[in-house]
C-alpha positions in Angstrom: 23.0 7.9 -20.0 24.9 8.3 -23.5 28.3 8.2 -21.8 27.2 5.6 -19.3 25.9 3.5 -21.7 29.4 1.9 -22.6 32.1 2.9 -20.6 34.7 0.9 -22.3 34.5 3.4 -25.2 35.7 6.1 -23.6 32.5 8.2 -24.6 33.4 11.0 -21.7 36.4 11.9 -24.4 34.5 12.0 -27.4 35.2 14.6 -30.1 33.5 16.2 -33.1 34.3 15.2 -36.4 37.6 16.6 -38.3 35.8 19.4 -40.3 34.6 20.4 -36.7 38.0 20.6 -35.1 37.9 17.5 -33.2 36.7 19.3 -30.4 36.3 17.0 -27.2 32.9 17.4 -25.1 34.5 19.2 -22.3 36.1 21.7 -24.7 32.4 22.4 -26.1 30.9 22.8 -22.4 33.5 25.0 -21.5 32.6 28.3 -23.6 29.0 27.4 -23.4 29.4 28.0 -19.6 28.0 25.0 -18.7 29.3 24.7 -15.4 27.6 21.8 -14.0 28.1 19.7 -17.2 32.0 20.6 -16.9 32.1 19.1 -13.7 29.7 15.8 -14.4 32.2 15.0 -17.3 35.4 15.6 -15.4 33.8 13.4 -12.4 33.5 10.7 -15.2 36.9 11.1 -16.3 36.8 13.3 -19.0 40.7 14.8 -19.8 40.9 18.6 -18.3 43.7 19.2 -20.8 42.1 17.4 -24.0 42.7 19.5 -26.9 40.9 20.3 -30.4 42.8 19.9 -33.9 44.7 23.1 -33.4 46.1 22.0 -30.0 44.0 24.6 -27.8 42.5 23.4 -24.2 39.4 23.9 -22.4 41.3 26.8 -20.1 43.1 28.3 -23.1 39.8 29.0 -25.0 38.5 31.0 -21.8 41.6 33.6 -21.6 40.4 35.4 -24.8 38.3 38.7 -25.7 35.5 37.0 -27.1 35.3 35.2 -24.0 35.7 37.8 -21.5 33.3 39.8 -23.5 30.8 36.8 -22.7 31.3 37.1 -19.1 31.3 34.6 -16.2 34.9 33.3 -17.0 36.1 32.9 -13.1 34.0 29.9 -12.0 34.9 28.0 -15.1 38.8 28.9 -14.8 38.6 27.8 -11.2 36.9 24.4 -11.8 39.2 23.7 -14.7 42.3 24.8 -12.4 41.1 22.6 -9.5 41.3 19.7 -12.0 44.7 20.2 -12.8 44.2 22.2 -16.2 47.5 23.4 -17.7 48.4 25.6 -20.8 51.2 25.5 -23.4 51.0 29.2 -23.3 54.7 30.3 -23.8 56.1 33.4 -21.7 54.8 36.1 -24.2 51.4 34.2 -24.9 50.9 33.9 -21.3 51.9 37.7 -20.4 49.5 38.6 -23.3 46.6 36.6 -22.0 46.9 37.6 -18.5 47.0 41.3 -20.1 43.7 40.7 -21.7 42.3 39.3 -18.6 43.2 42.4 -16.6 42.0 44.6 -19.6 38.3 43.1 -19.1 38.6 43.6 -15.0 39.6 40.1 -14.1 42.8 41.0 -12.0 42.0 38.4 -9.4 41.9 35.5 -11.9 44.9 36.9 -13.5 46.8 37.0 -10.4 45.6 33.3 -9.5 46.5 32.1 -13.0 50.0 34.0 -12.3 50.7 32.4 -8.9 52.2 28.7 -8.7 49.2 27.3 -6.6 46.4 29.6 -7.4 42.8 27.8 -8.3 44.9 24.7 -7.6 43.3 22.1 -5.0 45.9 21.2 -2.3 46.5 19.4 0.7 47.8 21.2 3.6 51.1 20.0 5.3 53.5 21.0 7.5 51.3 23.2 9.7 52.9 23.2 13.2 50.6 26.0 15.2 47.5 23.9 14.2 48.4 20.2 12.9 44.8 19.1 13.1 44.8 20.9 9.7 47.6 18.8 8.1 46.1 16.2 5.7 43.0 18.1 5.1 42.1 19.4 1.5 41.2 22.8 0.3 41.1 25.3 -2.5 43.6 28.1 -3.1 40.9 30.7 -4.2 42.7 33.8 -4.0 46.5 34.9 -4.2 47.8 37.6 -2.2 50.7 39.0 -4.1 51.6 41.3 -1.0 52.4 38.8 1.3 52.8 35.8 -1.0 50.0 33.7 0.6 46.9 32.1 -0.5 43.5 32.3 0.9 42.1 28.9 0.7 38.5 27.5 1.4 38.7 24.2 3.3 36.7 21.4 1.5 34.5 20.5 4.6 30.8 21.2 5.1 31.5 24.7 7.3 34.1 25.6 4.2 36.3 27.5 6.5 38.5 30.4 4.8 42.3 30.2 5.8 45.4 32.2 4.8 48.2 29.8 4.4 51.5 30.3 3.0 52.8 28.1 0.0 54.8 25.8 2.5 51.7 24.7 3.7 50.2 23.9 0.5 50.8 20.8 -1.8 49.1 20.2 -4.6 46.4 17.7 -4.9 44.4 18.1 -8.2 41.0 16.5 -8.4 40.2 13.0 -9.7 37.3 11.3 -10.5 38.0 9.1 -7.2 39.0 11.9 -5.1 37.1 15.1 -6.3 36.4 16.6 -2.8 32.5 17.3 -3.5 30.2 15.5 -5.9 27.6 16.6 -7.9 25.0 14.0 -9.0 22.1 14.2 -11.4 19.1 12.9 -9.6 15.4 12.8 -10.3 15.9 15.7 -12.8 17.9 17.8 -11.0 21.6 18.1 -9.9 22.7 17.6 -6.6 25.6 18.6 -4.7 27.1 16.6 -2.1 29.8 17.8 0.5 31.9 16.0 2.5 33.7 16.5 5.9 36.6 15.1 4.6 38.6 13.8 1.5 38.3 10.1 2.7 34.4 10.5 2.9 34.1 11.7 -0.5 36.4 8.8 -1.6 34.0 6.3 0.0 30.9 7.9 -1.2 32.3 7.5 -5.2 33.6 4.1 -4.5 30.2 3.1 -3.3 28.3 4.9 -5.9 30.3 3.0 -8.5 29.3 -0.4 -6.7 25.8 0.5 -6.4 25.9 0.4 -2.7 23.8 2.4 0.1 26.0 5.8 0.6 28.5 4.9 3.3 28.1 8.3 4.9 25.8 11.1 5.6 26.5 14.2 3.1 25.3 17.8 3.0 22.9 17.7 0.0 22.2 21.4 -1.9 20.8 21.9 -4.9 23.8 22.6 -7.6 23.8 25.9 -9.4 
């Protein structure tokens, strides 16, 4: 409610005080494992690459011994990647962080982070054998290094899983207007709305912003 009370102030990107390292709200939610809060903040326009006073982003803070020791890193990292998160790690630091991830048993996450499209939301393109897939959105859930392919999950209610070549995938990061699915806080609980197309999701979000009735029937599930 505080964030929505005055959207002109960009409260979703508010930071703590200087003595507390100017931490953005998203940065605070990430290490605390508040996945639904992270999603709601991103939907409201939080900058996925916002930095604290030391120049560290939310996804960078996840790749550390302390975070891996706490566990449950993968879902948060994947969420941030799907919204376009980047890191400023140089080559040696990146290699070191991925080594830490593998030491803690996060091999698939390390492979994902190391690949070009791993964890990213993408649009399927140039698929000649199944042209009906072109234009659909998906998430590259797993990188298969042996074949240089990605296991992807379609952003549909059925959530079909496919294996696609990098040439058939184009990054299409989530944005507040094109988020693929929508988490709504309603009657004291969080509800996840799933759609059969990105166009349906966009229409739903636009209707919510205007205060109109829902334009499409969605599949609603309690968000976890």
